[in-house]
C-alpha positions in Angstrom: 76.2 102.3 69.5 79.6 103.6 70.3 81.6 104.5 67.2 85.3 105.4 66.5 86.8 108.5 65.0 88.8 106.4 62.6 85.6 105.0 61.0 84.7 108.4 59.5 86.6 107.5 56.4 84.8 104.2 56.0 82.7 105.0 53.0 85.7 106.6 51.3 88.0 103.6 51.6 85.8 100.6 51.6 85.6 100.4 47.8 89.4 100.4 47.5 89.6 97.7 50.1 87.0 95.6 48.2 88.9 96.1 45.0 92.1 95.0 46.7 90.4 91.9 47.9 89.0 91.2 44.4 85.3 91.6 45.5 82.3 93.4 44.2 81.6 96.8 45.7 77.8 96.6 45.3 77.2 96.2 49.1 74.3 97.7 51.1 75.1 100.0 54.0 73.8 97.5 56.5 72.4 94.0 56.8 68.8 92.8 57.2 69.2 92.4 61.0 69.8 88.6 60.8 73.1 89.0 62.7 73.1 89.3 66.5 75.2 92.5 66.2 75.5 95.6 64.1 76.8 94.8 60.6 78.1 97.6 58.3 79.2 98.1 54.7 81.4 95.1 53.7 80.0 92.6 56.1 79.6 89.2 54.4 81.9 90.1 51.5 85.0 91.4 53.3 84.5 89.5 56.5 82.1 87.2 58.4 82.0 86.5 62.1 80.8 83.1 63.1 81.4 83.1 66.9 81.9 85.4 69.8 79.9 88.5 68.8 76.5 89.1 70.2 75.0 92.3 71.4 74.2 92.4 75.1 76.1 89.1 75.9 77.8 88.8 79.3 81.3 87.3 79.4 83.6 86.2 82.2 86.8 88.0 81.5 87.3 87.2 77.8 85.6 86.3 74.6 86.8 84.0 71.8 86.0 85.5 68.3 86.2 83.5 65.1 85.2 84.0 61.5 86.4 84.2 57.9 87.8 87.0 55.9 88.8 87.8 52.3 92.0 89.5 53.7 94.3 88.2 56.4 94.8 91.5 58.3 92.0 91.3 60.9 91.8 93.1 64.2 89.3 93.7 67.0 89.1 97.3 68.3 88.2 97.2 72.0 86.6 100.2 73.8 85.8 100.1 77.5 82.9 102.3 78.5 84.3 105.4 80.0 87.8 104.6 78.8 89.9 107.4 77.2 91.5 105.3 74.5 90.9 102.2 72.3 93.2 99.3 71.9 93.4 96.6 69.2 93.8 92.9 69.3 95.2 91.2 66.2 93.4 88.0 65.1 95.3 84.9 64.0 94.5 84.4 60.3 95.0 81.2 58.3 95.6 80.8 54.5 92.1 79.4 54.1 90.7 82.8 55.2 89.6 81.7 58.7 90.6 83.8 61.7 90.4 83.3 65.5 91.5 85.3 68.5 90.8 85.8 72.2 89.9 89.3 73.5 90.6 89.8 77.2 88.7 92.5 79.1 91.8 93.8 80.9 90.2 97.2 81.8 88.0 95.5 84.4 84.2 95.0 84.6 81.6 96.9 82.7 80.4 97.6 79.1 82.7 97.1 76.1 82.3 97.9 72.4 84.0 95.3 70.1 84.5 96.3 66.5 85.9 93.8 64.0 87.9 95.4 61.2 90.1 94.3 58.3 92.6 95.8 55.9 93.8 94.8 52.5 97.5 94.5 51.6 98.9 98.0 51.0 96.0 99.8 52.5 96.7 102.3 55.3 93.3 102.2 57.0 91.1 99.5 58.5 87.5 99.1 57.6 85.1 98.3 60.5 82.5 95.8 59.3 80.7 94.8 62.4 80.3 95.9 66.0 78.7 94.6 69.3 78.3 95.9 72.8 79.0 93.3 75.4 79.5 93.2 79.2 82.4 91.8 81.3 81.3 90.4 84.6 84.7 89.7 86.2 85.8 92.3 88.7 89.5 91.6 88.7 91.5 92.2 85.5 93.3 89.2 84.1 97.1 88.8 83.7 97.4 89.2 79.9 99.5 91.5 77.7 98.1 94.5 75.9 99.4 94.5 72.3 101.2 97.6 70.9 102.6 98.6 67.6 105.6 96.2 67.7 103.5 93.1 68.7 103.7 90.3 66.2 106.6 91.8 64.3 109.1 92.4 67.1 107.9 89.8 69.6 105.1 87.5 70.7 104.0 86.6 74.2 102.9 83.0 74.8 102.5 83.2 78.6 101.3 84.2 81.1 97.8 84.6 79.7 95.1 84.4 82.2 94.9 84.2 86.0 94.9 87.1 88.4 96.7 90.4 87.8 97.5 90.5 91.5 101.0 89.1 91.5 103.0 87.7 94.4 106.8 87.8 93.9 106.8 88.1 90.1 106.3 85.8 87.1 108.1 84.5 84.0 107.3 85.7 80.5 107.8 83.2 77.7 107.5 84.1 74.0 109.3 84.7 70.7 111.5 87.6 69.7 112.8 88.7 66.3 115.7 90.5 68.0 118.4 89.0 70.3 117.6 91.0 73.5 114.3 91.3 75.2 113.8 94.1 77.7 111.1 94.6 80.4 110.7 98.0 82.0 108.6 97.9 85.2 107.1 101.3 86.0 105.5 101.6 89.4 102.6 104.1 89.9 104.6 105.2 92.9 107.5 106.2 90.7 110.3 103.7 90.9 111.4 101.8 87.8 113.0 98.4 87.4 114.6 96.9 84.3 115.1 93.3 83.3 116.7 91.7 80.3 116.9 88.2 78.6 118.6 86.9 75.6 116.6 85.1 73.0 117.7 81.6 71.7 118.7 80.9 68.1 115.0 80.1 67.3 113.8 83.4 68.9 112.3 81.8 72.0 112.9 83.6 75.2 112.2 83.3 78.9 112.3 86.5 81.0 111.9 86.4 84.8 110.3 89.5 86.2 110.6 89.8 90.0 108.0 92.1 91.5 108.6 93.2 95.1 105.4 94.1 96.9 106.5 97.7 97.3 106.1 98.2 93.6 102.3 98.2 94.0 100.3 98.9 90.8 102.7 98.7 87.9 103.0 98.5 84.1 105.5 96.0 82.6 106.5 97.1 79.1 108.1 94.5 76.9 110.2 95.3 73.9 113.0 93.9 71.8 113.6 96.3 68.9 116.0 99.2 69.5 115.1 102.3 67.5 117.8 104.5 69.1 120.8 104.2 71.4 118.6 104.0 74.5 115.1 103.9 72.9 113.1 100.7 72.3 109.8 100.2 70.5 107.1 98.9 72.8 105.4 95.6 71.8 103.3 94.6 74.8 102.3 95.7 78.3 101.1 93.9 81.4 99.2 95.9 84.0 99.6 94.3 87.4 99.3 94.8 91.2 102.4 93.6 93.0 101.2 92.3 96.4 102.8 90.6 99.3 102.5 87.0 100.2 100.6 85.9 103.3 104.0 85.6 105.0 106.8 87.8 103.7 110.0 89.5 104.8 110.6 93.3 104.8 114.2 92.7 105.8 115.8 91.4 103.7 114.0 93.0 100.8 114.0 89.7 98.8 111.9 86.7 99.6 114.4 83.9 98.9 118.1 83.6 98.1 121.3 84.1 100.1 121.9 86.0 103.3 125.4 87.1 104.2 125.6 87.3 108.0 128.4 88.7 110.1 127.0 87.0 113.2 123.5 86.9 114.8 121.2 88.8 112.4 117.8 90.3 112.4 114.9 89.6 110.1 111.5 91.2 110.1 108.3 91.1 108.1 104.5 90.7 108.0 102.0 87.9 108.3 98.3 88.0 107.5 97.6 85.5 110.3 97.9 86.4 113.9 99.2 82.9 114.7 102.8 82.9 116.0 105.7 82.5 113.6 108.4 79.8 114.0 112.1 80.1 113.1 114.0 77.0 112.2 117.7 76.6 111.5 118.8 73.7 109.3 122.1 72.5 108.0 122.9 72.4 104.2 121.2 69.0 103.9 118.0 70.3 105.4 118.2 68.7 108.9 117.0 70.8 111.8 120.0 71.6 114.0 118.3 73.6 116.8 115.0 73.8 118.6 112.5 75.9 116.6 112.1 79.4 118.2 108.5 80.9 118.4 108.0 84.5 117.3 105.0 86.6 118.1 103.0 88.4 115.5 101.8 91.9 116.7 99.8 94.2 114.4 100.6 91.8 111.5 104.3 92.3 112.1 107.0 89.9 113.2 110.7 90.2 113.9 113.3 87.6 114.9 117.1 87.4 115.6 118.8 84.3 114.1 121.9 83.0 115.7 124.3 81.0 113.5 124.8 77.4 114.9 128.1 76.7 116.6 130.7 75.6 114.0 128.4 76.1 110.9 129.3 78.9 108.5 126.7 77.8 106.0 123.2 76.8 106.9 119.5 77.4 106.1 116.9 79.4 107.9 113.1 78.9 107.6 110.5 81.3 108.9 107.0 79.8 108.9 103.5 80.6 110.2 102.1 78.1 112.7 98.8 78.7 110.9 99.1 75.9 108.4 95.8 76.9 106.7 97.5 80.2 105.6 98.5 80.5 101.9 102.3 80.5 101.3 102.9 80.0 105.0 106.8 80.1 104.9 109.9 81.7 103.5 113.4 80.3 103.5 117.0 81.4 102.8 120.5 80.0 102.7 122.9 81.7 105.0 126.7 82.2 104.8 128.6 83.6 107.7 131.2 86.1 106.4 133.9 88.5 107.7 133.3 92.1 106.9 136.3 94.5 106.6 134.9 98.0 107.0 134.6 100.4 109.8 132.6 103.4 110.9 135.6 105.6 111.8 135.2 109.3 111.1 137.1 109.7 107.9 138.2 113.2 106.8 135.3 113.8 104.4 132.7 112.4 106.8 133.7 115.1 109.4 132.6 117.8 106.9 129.8 120.0 108.3 127.8 119.8 105.1 127.9 116.0 105.2 127.0 115.9 108.9 124.1 118.2 108.2 122.7 115.8 105.6 123.2 112.9 108.0 121.4 114.7 110.7 118.5 115.5 108.4 118.2 111.8 107.3 118.5 110.6 110.9 115.6 112.8 112.0 113.4 111.5 109.2 113.5 107.9 110.5 111.4 107.3 113.6 112.8 105.5 116.6 109.7 104.0 118.1 108.2 100.5 117.5 111.2 99.1 115.7 114.5 97.6 116.9 117.8 99.4 116.5 118.9 96.9 113.9 115.7 97.4 111.8 116.0 101.2 112.3 119.5 101.1 110.9 118.1 99.3 107.8 115.6 102.1 107.2 118.4 104.6 107.8 120.4 102.8 105.2 117.5 103.0 102.7 117.0 106.6 103.5 120.6 107.4 102.7 120.4 105.5 99.5 117.2 107.4 98.5 118.7 110.8 99.5 121.9 110.4 97.5 120.1 108.9 94.5 117.6 111.8 94.3 120.0 114.6 95.1 122.9 113.6 92.8 123.0 113.8 89.0 125.2 111.5 87.0 128.0 113.4 85.3 127.5 112.0 81.8 129.9 114.3 80.1 132.6 113.7 82.6 132.2 110.0 82.4 132.2 110.0 78.6 135.3 112.2 78.4 137.2 110.3 81.0 137.6 113.6 83.1 134.8 113.4 85.7 136.6 115.6 88.2 137.1 114.8 91.9 135.2 111.9 93.2 135.3 112.7 96.9 132.2 113.0 99.1 132.3 116.7 99.7 132.8 117.7 96.1 130.0 115.4 95.0 127.7 116.9 97.6 128.5 120.5 96.7 128.2 119.9 92.9 125.2 117.7 93.2 126.8 115.7 90.5 129.4 113.0 90.1 130.1 109.5 88.7 129.9 106.2 90.5 132.9 106.9 92.8 131.4 110.2 93.9 128.0 108.5 94.6 129.7 105.7 96.6 132.0 108.1 98.6 129.1 110.4 99.5 127.0 107.5 100.6 129.8 106.1 102.7 130.5 109.5 104.3 126.9 109.9 105.4 126.8 106.3 106.7 130.0 107.0 108.7 128.2 110.0 110.3 125.3 107.8 111.3 127.6 105.1 112.8 126.8 102.4 110.2 129.6 100.1 109.3 130.2 100.3 105.6 132.7 100.2 102.8 133.2 101.4 99.2 133.8 98.6 96.8 135.7 99.1 93.5 135.5 96.6 90.6 133.9 96.0 87.3 130.2 95.9 86.5 128.1 94.6 83.6 125.4 97.1 82.7 123.9 94.9 79.9 125.8 96.5 77.1 129.4 96.7 78.3 131.6 95.9 81.3 133.1 99.0 82.9 135.0 100.2 86.0 132.5 100.9 88.8 132.1 101.6 92.5 129.3 100.7 94.9 128.6 100.3 98.6 128.2 97.5 101.1 127.0 98.0 104.7 126.3 95.9 107.8 122.9 96.5 109.5 121.3 94.1 111.9 124.1 91.7 111.5 123.6 91.3 107.7 125.7 92.6 104.8 123.5 94.8 102.5 124.6 95.6 99.0 123.5 98.9 97.3 124.4 100.6 94.0 123.2 104.1 94.4 124.5 105.2 91.0 122.4 102.6 89.0 119.4 103.4 91.2 119.5 107.2 90.5 118.3 107.2 86.9 119.3 106.4 83.4 121.4 108.0 80.6 120.1 108.8 77.1 123.0 109.9 74.9 124.6 112.9 76.7 121.6 113.4 79.0 120.9 112.0 82.5 117.3 111.2 83.2 116.7 111.1 87.0 114.4 108.5 88.4 114.7 106.7 91.8 114.8 102.9 91.7 115.3 100.3 94.3 116.5 97.6 92.0 120.0 97.6 93.6 119.1 98.3 97.2 119.4 95.1 99.2 119.2 92.6 96.3 119.9 88.9 96.6 123.7 88.7 96.7 123.6 85.6 94.4 122.0 87.7 91.7 124.3 90.7 92.1 127.3 88.3 91.6 126.3 88.2 87.9 126.6 91.9 87.4 129.1 93.3 89.9 132.7 92.0 90.2 134.7 93.5 93.0 138.5 93.6 92.8 139.5 95.5 95.9 137.9 97.2 98.9 138.5 100.9 99.4 138.5 102.0 103.0 
């Protein structure tokens, strides 16, 4: 039977726990074997399990445990065979002494050791009173939160609980928080990090939407609401997920629904699990088809299409659907607005600098020319520029805090490898100029979740579509006076309708 290091003090503390519970301490070290699990000192007096514990039992993803206890603080310690660490699941206790709780087997299939423990008020240690070895038969981990130190005190998660941990597009977390702001940090195993926030209602209830683009892959979503420092939060719960693509999805744009800002005919591309042709439909704002559907071939699971705005319509809808109606999630749809873009790819003084041109040439060589259209290649060039500037530039925290950040031109930022938002934006624009990609630097205000400040970011036109990117916010985070680098793609090609709530332009800098 697998045991825990923290049970070594069991015999030393059990008498104190029993005394705290007002019980006799004349308990045998074990039971007479009547229970279908291993029972230890304190079983029957401290705590009794009535359901969900049976040695050798096989379960399909979870087990419901119930019983009664002389104390209200009851947990189940969960050990997965071969796992490096244990985790705990807090049971729901009632005033009459009964307790219930569901234990999910989130680590996957295989053998588990479940240990039920309790703790009297004021005690620092739990006493394990019974234990069972069980087996989980479900191969795919469920979508449920792991509970950490702040769970129950800082926040509670009501849903999602159950279903597949393979997530398409994202999900919504609903629960309760003691504190006004709930934060979700999404950490991809590939490196990038995303952050999302929600405000709790007066009664503590909250609803937090967590988009999960497929490129995030295997990820952890850490939920917290208690701040323990200027930029430090206490973790309360964690979801472990696999972000996966829908059967039909878009690569360009990077988002799967929302608004497209088009300057004319624009390109879209993506993937389909089915080899059946795709079909592009253009509809007016009321949803009526205004042009003949255009068939699009699927080759090697990829599709690409050029959408031409209907004559006289500056707002319309576009729908891309698989002709294989048996496919899951067979279509994606967007609203489209035709806009004028005032930019230019003229060689500005700082884009003619040899250092900037050298970086542009390096980035240009890193993006292959074969198998993709020029418009799609420009999109990947744009992303490569975003990633290069974000990973090779440090945010000048001291300069920003003092109000004296130094020159914000492209060359100075490149040479220093440091700058504030204007430097990031100007360097990005200079490299894009060298690559012949129409772009502009946008000045305005931005809401970072704690304050609204002056800010600068970029917009570019690739494949006939306006693409927003904020390289500064995607380069890392600040903690006090320190900059912590970390590439993100949260603000590369987001849905313009969502960006409108955080970035407020006031003038365009050419």
